C-alpha positions in Angstrom: -3.8 55.0 -18.9 -1.8 55.8 -16.0 1.2 54.4 -14.1 2.9 51.5 -15.1 1.7 48.0 -16.9 2.9 45.1 -15.6 5.3 42.8 -18.7 3.0 39.7 -19.9 5.4 36.7 -19.8 2.8 33.8 -21.4 2.4 33.3 -24.6 -1.1 34.2 -25.9 -2.5 30.3 -26.5 -1.2 29.6 -22.7 -5.0 29.4 -21.9 -6.4 27.0 -23.9 -7.6 25.0 -20.8 -11.5 23.4 -21.0 -12.7 25.3 -18.3 -11.8 29.0 -18.6 -9.6 31.0 -15.5 -11.3 31.7 -12.5 -9.7 35.3 -12.1 -8.8 34.5 -8.3 -6.7 37.2 -6.5 -3.4 36.6 -6.2 -2.2 34.8 -2.9 -1.0 36.7 0.4 2.7 36.6 1.3 6.3 38.6 2.8 8.3 39.6 0.1 12.1 40.5 -0.4 11.5 43.7 -2.3 8.9 46.2 -4.2 9.7 44.0 -7.4 9.3 40.7 -6.9 5.7 41.5 -4.9 4.7 43.2 -8.2 6.4 40.1 -10.1 4.3 38.0 -8.1 1.2 39.9 -8.6 1.8 40.0 -12.1 2.7 36.5 -12.9 -0.6 35.4 -11.0 -3.3 37.7 -12.5 -1.4 36.6 -15.9 -2.6 32.9 -15.4 -5.7 34.1 -14.6 -6.8 35.8 -17.0 -6.2 39.4 -16.5 -3.6 41.6 -16.2 -2.3 44.6 -13.1 -0.6 47.8 -13.4 0.6 50.6 -10.9 -2.4 52.5 -9.4 -0.5 54.3 -7.0 3.3 54.1 -5.1 5.5 55.8 -3.2 8.9 54.0 -3.6 10.0 52.7 -0.2 6.2 52.8 2.0 3.5 51.3 -0.8 2.2 50.1 -3.9 -1.4 49.7 -5.1 -1.8 47.5 -8.1 -4.9 47.5 -9.7 -6.6 45.7 -12.8 -5.7 46.9 -15.6 -8.8 45.1 -17.9 -9.7 48.3 -19.2 -13.0 48.4 -17.7 -16.8 47.9 -18.8 -18.9 50.3 -20.4 -22.3 50.1 -19.6 -24.3 51.6 -22.4 -27.6 53.8 -21.5 -30.5 54.4 -24.4 -33.4 56.2 -24.0 -36.2 54.3 -24.4 -39.5 55.1 -27.2 -42.4 56.6 -25.7 -44.7 54.7 -25.6 -47.5 57.2 -25.0 -46.4 58.8 -28.8 -47.9 56.1 -30.4 -44.7 55.0 -32.6 -44.4 51.4 -31.9 -41.1 51.4 -34.3 -39.0 54.3 -33.3 -35.7 53.7 -32.8 -33.6 54.1 -29.8 -31.1 56.3 -29.4 -27.4 55.9 -27.6 -27.6 59.0 -24.9 -24.3 58.0 -23.3 -21.8 54.9 -21.5 -20.5 55.2 -18.6 -17.1 53.5 -17.7 -16.9 51.5 -14.8 -13.7 50.6 -13.4 -12.4 47.1 -12.1 -12.7 46.8 -8.4 -9.5 45.1 -8.1 -6.5 46.0 -5.7 -4.1 44.8 -4.1 -1.6 46.7 -1.6 2.0 46.0 -0.9 3.0 47.7 2.2 7.4 47.8 3.7 7.1 47.0 7.0 10.4 45.9 9.0 12.3 45.9 5.6 10.2 43.4 4.1 6.8 44.0 1.8 3.8 42.3 2.9 0.8 41.6 0.3 -2.5 42.5 1.4 -6.1 41.6 -1.0 -7.8 45.1 -0.4 -10.5 43.8 -3.4 -10.2 40.6 -5.2 -13.0 40.7 -7.3 -13.7 41.5 -11.0 -16.7 43.2 -13.0 -15.8 42.0 -16.4 -14.9 38.5 -17.6 -11.6 36.8 -18.2 -9.5 37.2 -20.6 -9.6 33.9 -23.0 -6.1 35.1 -24.9 -4.2 37.6 -22.7 -2.8 38.6 -26.2 -5.9 40.7 -26.3 -5.2 43.0 -23.7 -4.2 46.0 -25.3 -1.2 46.8 -23.6 -0.1 43.6 -25.9 0.0 45.9 -28.5 2.6 48.6 -27.4 6.3 49.3 -28.8 9.8 48.5 -26.7 12.3 50.9 -26.9 13.8 49.5 -30.0 11.1 50.3 -31.6 9.9 53.7 -30.6 13.8 54.8 -31.8 13.5 53.1 -35.4 9.4 54.9 -35.1 10.9 57.9 -34.4 13.5 57.1 -37.5 11.6 55.9 -40.4 9.1 59.3 -39.8 11.5 61.2 -40.3 12.9 59.2 -43.6 9.3 59.5 -45.4 8.0 56.2 -44.5 4.1 55.9 -44.3 2.6 54.1 -40.7 2.3 50.8 -43.2 5.5 50.6 -44.0 7.1 51.4 -40.9 4.4 48.4 -39.3 6.1 46.3 -42.2 9.3 46.8 -41.4 9.5 46.1 -38.0 7.3 43.3 -38.0 10.3 42.3 -40.1 12.5 41.8 -37.4 9.6 40.8 -34.7 6.7 38.8 -36.5 4.7 38.9 -33.3 4.3 42.7 -33.4 0.4 43.1 -33.0 0.0 46.5 -33.3 -2.0 48.1 -35.9 -1.5 51.3 -38.5 -3.2 53.1 -35.8 -0.7 52.2 -32.5 1.9 54.0 -35.1 0.1 57.4 -35.5 -0.4 57.8 -31.8 3.3 57.0 -31.1 3.9 59.2 -34.4 2.0 62.1 -32.5 3.7 61.8 -29.1 7.1 61.6 -31.0 5.6 65.3 -32.6 5.1 66.7 -29.6 9.0 65.9 -28.2 7.5 63.2 -25.8 9.4 60.1 -26.8 9.5 58.6 -23.4 10.1 54.9 -23.0 8.5 53.9 -20.2 4.9 55.5 -22.2 5.4 52.7 -25.1 6.7 49.8 -22.9 5.8 46.6 -24.4 3.6 44.4 -22.5 3.7 41.4 -25.5 3.7 37.7 -24.4 7.6 36.1 -24.5 8.9 32.8 -24.7 11.2 32.1 -21.9 13.8 31.8 -24.5 13.5 35.9 -25.3 14.9 38.3 -23.5 13.4 41.8 -22.9 14.8 44.4 -24.6 14.5 46.5 -20.9 16.6 44.3 -19.9 19.0 44.5 -23.7 19.4 48.3 -22.7 19.2 48.7 -19.0 22.2 48.1 -16.5 21.7 47.9 -13.1 22.1 50.5 -10.6 25.4 49.4 -9.0 27.2 48.9 -12.6 26.3 52.6 -14.1 28.7 54.0 -11.0 32.4 55.2 -11.6 33.7 53.1 -9.8 31.1 50.6 -9.6 29.6 49.4 -6.2 29.9 45.2 -5.2 26.1 44.7 -5.1 23.7 42.7 -2.5 22.6 39.2 -3.8 19.5 39.0 -2.2 16.6 36.9 -3.4 17.8 35.9 -6.5 18.6 39.4 -7.5 22.1 41.5 -7.3 21.0 44.9 -5.7 22.6 48.0 -4.9 22.2 48.4 -1.4 20.6 51.8 0.1 24.0 52.6 2.4 25.7 55.9 2.5 28.4 54.0 4.0 31.3 52.2 1.2 34.8 50.7 1.0 36.8 51.2 -1.5 38.4 48.3 -3.5 42.2 49.3 -4.0 44.1 47.4 -7.0 47.4 47.2 -5.0 49.8 47.5 -7.7 48.3 50.6 -9.2 46.4 52.2 -6.1 43.7 53.2 -7.9 40.1 52.2 -6.9 38.5 49.4 -8.8 34.8 49.2 -6.6 33.1 50.0 -3.8 31.8 48.2 -1.5 28.4 49.4 0.7 27.8 47.9 4.4 24.6 46.4 3.7 21.8 48.2 6.1 20.2 45.7 9.0 17.4 45.6 6.8 18.8 44.5 3.6 20.7 41.9 6.0 17.3 40.7 7.1 15.9 40.9 3.8 18.7 38.3 3.0 18.3 35.9 5.6 14.4 36.1 4.8 15.4 35.1 1.0 17.3 32.0 2.0 14.9 31.0 5.0 11.7 31.2 2.3 14.1 28.6 -0.3 14.7 26.6 2.3 11.9 23.9 1.8 11.5 23.9 -1.7 15.9 23.4 -2.4 15.3 20.5 0.5 13.1 19.2 -1.2 14.9 19.1 -4.3 16.3 15.5 -5.2 20.1 15.2 -5.0 20.4 14.1 -8.5 19.1 17.5 -9.1 21.2 19.2 -6.8 24.1 17.3 -8.4 23.1 18.6 -11.8 23.8 22.1 -11.3 27.0 22.0 -9.2 28.2 20.0 -12.9 27.3 22.7 -14.8 27.9 24.9 -11.7 32.2 23.3 -12.1 31.4 23.9 -16.0 30.9 27.2 -15.7 33.6 28.3 -13.9 36.2 26.3 -16.5 34.6 28.9 -18.7 34.9 31.4 -17.1 38.5 30.8 -14.9 40.0 33.7 -17.0 37.6 36.4 -15.3 38.0 35.2 -12.4 41.8 34.9 -12.0 42.2 38.5 -13.1 39.5 39.6 -10.8 41.5 38.5 -8.2 44.7 39.5 -9.1 43.4 43.1 -9.4 41.9 42.9 -6.0 44.3 41.1 -4.2 47.5 41.9 -5.9 48.8 37.8 -6.5 50.0 37.1 -9.4 48.0 35.4 -12.4 49.5 32.0 -11.5 48.3 31.8 -7.9 45.5 33.7 -8.8 44.5 30.4 -11.2 45.5 28.2 -8.3 43.0 29.5 -5.9 40.1 29.0 -8.4 41.3 25.5 -9.3 41.8 24.6 -5.8 38.1 25.6 -5.2 37.0 23.9 -8.4 38.3 20.8 -6.5 35.6 21.7 -3.7 32.8 21.8 -6.4 33.7 18.3 -8.0 34.1 17.0 -4.4 30.5 18.1 -4.2 29.0 16.7 -7.4 29.7 13.5 -5.9 27.9 14.1 -2.3 25.1 11.6 -3.1 27.0 9.1 -1.7 28.0 11.0 1.9 24.1 11.5 1.8 22.8 7.9 2.6 22.2 7.2 6.4 22.5 3.9 8.0 20.5 1.2 8.9 20.9 -1.3 11.4 17.9 -4.4 12.0 17.4 -5.6 15.6 19.7 -4.0 17.5 17.9 -5.3 20.4 15.2 -7.7 21.0 12.3 -5.5 18.4 14.4 -2.3 17.9 15.7 -1.5 14.9 18.2 1.7 14.8 18.8 4.1 11.8 20.3 7.6 10.9 19.3 9.8 8.7 21.0 12.7 7.4 19.3 16.3 6.9 20.3 20.1 6.0 20.0 22.2 9.2 18.6 25.1 7.3 20.2 28.7 6.7 24.2 28.5 7.2 26.1 32.1 6.6 29.7 31.8 5.9 32.4 34.9 7.1 35.4 34.8 4.5 39.0 36.0 4.7 40.7 38.0 2.0 43.5 35.5 1.2 41.6 33.4 -1.0 38.7 34.9 -2.9 37.6 31.9 -4.7 38.6 29.0 -2.8 37.1 29.6 0.7 34.0 31.0 -0.7 33.5 27.3 -2.6 34.7 25.8 0.2 31.5 27.2 2.5 28.8 27.7 0.2 29.4 24.8 -2.7 29.3 22.2 0.2 26.7 23.9 2.1 24.4 24.0 -0.6 24.9 20.4 -2.4 23.6 18.8 0.8 20.4 21.1 0.8 21.4 23.9 2.8 20.5 27.5 1.6 23.3 30.0 2.3 24.1 33.6 3.4 27.5 34.6 2.4 30.0 37.9 3.5 33.0 38.2 1.3 35.9 40.2 2.5 35.4 43.5 1.9 38.9 43.4 0.6 38.3 41.4 -2.6 34.7 41.1 -3.0 34.4 40.3 -6.9 35.2 37.0 -6.9 32.1 36.1 -5.1 30.2 37.8 -7.3 31.3 36.5 -10.0 31.1 32.6 -8.6 27.4 33.6 -7.4 26.1 34.9 -11.1 27.2 31.5 -11.9 26.1 30.0 -9.0 22.4 31.7 -10.6 23.2 30.7 -14.1 24.1 27.0 -13.5 20.3 27.1 -12.6 20.5 27.6 -8.9 16.8 28.8 -7.2 16.4 32.2 -6.3 17.4 32.8 -2.4 19.6 29.6 -1.7 22.9 31.7 -2.5 22.6 35.1 -0.7 25.3 37.7 -0.5 26.1 40.8 2.1 28.5 43.2 2.9 30.1 44.8 5.3 31.9 44.7 8.6 31.1 44.4 12.9 27.9 45.3 12.1 27.3 42.6 9.5 29.5 40.0 11.4 27.1 40.5 15.3 24.3 39.9 13.2 25.2 36.9 11.6 26.2 35.5 15.1 22.8 36.9 16.6 19.8 36.2 14.0 17.6 33.5 14.8 17.1 32.0 11.6 20.6 31.3 10.9 21.6 27.9 12.1 25.5 27.1 11.4 28.2 29.9 10.9 32.0 28.7 9.3 34.8 31.2 9.1 38.2 31.5 8.6 40.7 34.0 9.5 42.7 35.6 12.3 42.4 34.1 15.8 40.8 37.1 17.6 38.4 36.9 15.7 37.4 33.4 15.5 37.6 33.3 19.5 34.8 36.2 19.0 32.8 35.3 16.5 32.8 31.2 18.2 31.7 32.7 21.4 28.7 34.7 20.0 27.6 32.4 17.7 27.7 29.3 20.1 25.8 32.1 23.0 23.1 31.8 20.2 23.2 27.9 19.9 24.7 27.9 16.5 26.7 25.5 15.2 29.7 27.3 14.5 33.3 26.2 12.8 35.9 28.6 12.8 39.4 27.7 11.2 41.9 30.3 12.7 45.1 30.4 14.3 47.2 28.8 11.5 51.2 29.1 12.1 52.9 26.5 9.7 56.9 25.4 10.4 58.8 23.4 7.8 61.7 21.1 9.4 65.2 20.9 7.4 66.7 17.4 7.9 70.6 17.0 7.7 70.0 14.5 4.5 67.6 16.7 2.9 68.1 17.3 -1.2 69.5 20.7 -1.2 68.1 21.6 -4.9 64.3 20.0 -3.7 64.4 21.5 -0.4 64.7 25.1 -1.6 62.4 25.2 -4.5 60.2 24.3 -1.2 60.9 26.8 1.0 60.9 29.7 -1.4 57.7 28.5 -3.0 55.7 28.1 0.5 57.4 30.9 2.5 57.5 33.7 -0.4 54.1 32.8 -2.2 51.0 34.9 -2.5 53.8 37.5 -0.6 53.2 35.2 2.2 49.4 36.5 2.7 48.1 32.8 2.8 47.6 30.4 6.0 49.7 27.7 4.9 52.7 30.2 4.3 55.5 28.7 6.2 56.9 31.4 8.5 59.8 29.6 10.2 62.2 27.1 8.6 64.2 25.1 11.3 67.6 23.5 10.1 68.5 20.2 11.6 72.4 20.2 12.4 72.9 23.8 11.2 72.1 26.1 8.8 75.7 27.2 8.2 76.1 25.1 4.5 72.2 26.7 3.9 72.8 30.1 4.5 73.3 31.2 1.7 71.6 28.9 -1.1 68.8 30.2 0.9 69.4 34.0 0.6 70.4 33.7 -3.1 67.3 31.6 -3.7 64.9 34.4 -2.0 67.5 37.5 -4.2 66.3 35.4 -7.9 62.4 36.2 -7.2 61.2 38.6 -9.6 58.6 41.0 -8.1 56.3 42.7 -9.8 52.5 43.6 -10.8 50.6 40.4 -10.6 49.5 40.8 -14.0 53.0 40.4 -15.7 53.9 37.5 -17.6 57.2 37.4 -15.5 55.8 38.2 -11.7 56.3 35.3 -9.1 56.2 38.2 -6.0 53.3 40.5 -6.3 52.4 43.1 -4.1 50.3 42.7 -0.6 47.5 43.7 -0.3 46.8 47.3 1.2 49.7 49.6 2.5 48.6 48.7 6.2 49.4 45.0 5.2 53.3 46.1 4.5 53.0 48.8 7.4 52.0 45.5 9.9 55.1 43.1 8.2 57.7 46.3 8.4 57.0 46.7 12.4 56.7 42.5 13.1 60.5 43.1 11.0 61.9 45.7 13.1 60.7 44.2 16.4 62.4 41.3 15.6 65.7 43.1 14.8 65.5 45.2 18.1 65.2 41.9 19.6 68.4 40.5 18.7 67.6 39.1 14.9 70.3 38.9 12.2 68.5 40.5 9.2 70.4 38.6 5.9 68.0 39.6 3.3 66.0 43.0 3.5 63.3 43.5 0.9 61.3 46.6 2.5 62.3 49.2 0.2 62.1 46.6 -2.8 61.6 49.6 -6.2 59.9 48.1 -9.2 60.1 51.6 -12.2 57.0 50.4 -14.3 55.1 50.8 -11.4 56.1 53.8 -9.6 53.1 53.6 -7.6 53.5 50.5 -6.2 56.6 51.1 -4.0 55.1 51.3 -0.5 53.2 48.2 -0.8 55.4 45.9 -2.5 57.7 43.5 -0.6 60.9 41.6 -1.6 61.5 38.3 0.6 63.2 38.8 4.0 64.6 36.7 5.6 65.7 37.0 9.7 68.2 34.6 11.4 68.7 33.3 14.9 65.6 34.3 16.2 
């Protein structure tokens, strides 16, 4: 049988209703990618009592699906010659002609999306009463083919092989004849797994062997490529351009972030738009249960999240854990959003007039994240949005996207439906696309002031609700009666934590009444801070996220000195012996006075 056959996803006894399946064609529609279209047609076909296979395909252009019923044999018999006088002459079968099923569905790619049309929705055979009767249900999976090869080499007979295979898979429906066929292909040197791809019915609790042994392409690369999340599937971008994610402590490449193409971005927004009607109609209680499960899974994988943050961002593990814990507080708040979504009602506000308000989700929302808090800020954004019934397109920072991908995996494991959360990557082009796309109703952004002003102006021009958190500058004011120890601890933690790479960092301290009694104490406390790789247990400050960031810090310090500031602690040339490659990006605390 040519082409690829779709894997069955129903148990053989499911089709046991009083009314036989009508063998209706699948409803036409638009899909994010080719695999989703094939999945849609295959699932619908199984529910109607027939199986589909790929007849013809060009991966990026079109796919033609046909019915894999196997055709109908029409027997042609030579009738007895009446003139011969032989009334009881036996009829002889002359030949049989196989008539293929005319059913045909066509999927074509148009403007980044796949459109399904039904060319011929009729069949020339009856529906399968039991879908497991289909010949494809008797095929072997990859592991079984390899076992057959090994047992054949060991001298086992087909019946012995089949008996052993059924010990691990009692639902195996193949016969010794099928084992003979596999052995023949093996003798010919053909052990291509796709020729034996199993189509046996599976329960929802079972995982296909293909999924167990085949990793997605983005994980097979070295270094791995960070995937897009589109319509519930992590997919490798088709873009040839990417950015390296660098471990600040070792300067090794952790992964590569591709620039999401315009087609992939439109597909992500389309997936969010398509998921919105169903998601908004789900009860608040159901959405809350998903958020509770999401919270539980973050607790379970908090070590993995923290290690990923430290690897990509450089902050010490303690700060990475705090990053996740702060995000968890937002998820916990989302679990209790039921009461905040209650509207208001005021009867008889005027004669015969009642007043009421209803809170409704907006639709597709988007979030643009900075690099400072790889877990907390994404959770600020999408956790609240989806809990309120919106769908979301998230763009993590290209410098540390790993935590966002892990959070998305956990959200889907918690039960978030396909398309509710999507992830895209990139820089300026993606920002412009988010601001301009007409199906995105609201945007939230956190980051530099210049970028925030640009995004606010461009998104507002498209009549989007826009929220930009920018322009943070924090000062500490120390009063004369302040407690010395408590103040020093607070200043050091707030000023130098995460190497100052956070919007809550204190960049200036003002000492009311003079700083003569404070200067030596502040310098002494800053010198005691342990600078090391973020993964080291004693680290209090790790490297800044990139060489470019360190160069920017050094330029700012030099400019301040040239303007008259007094440099009492200079950590620009800090050396950590164990990490020689880290010298160029580590930064010891730096204190400037009289600015």
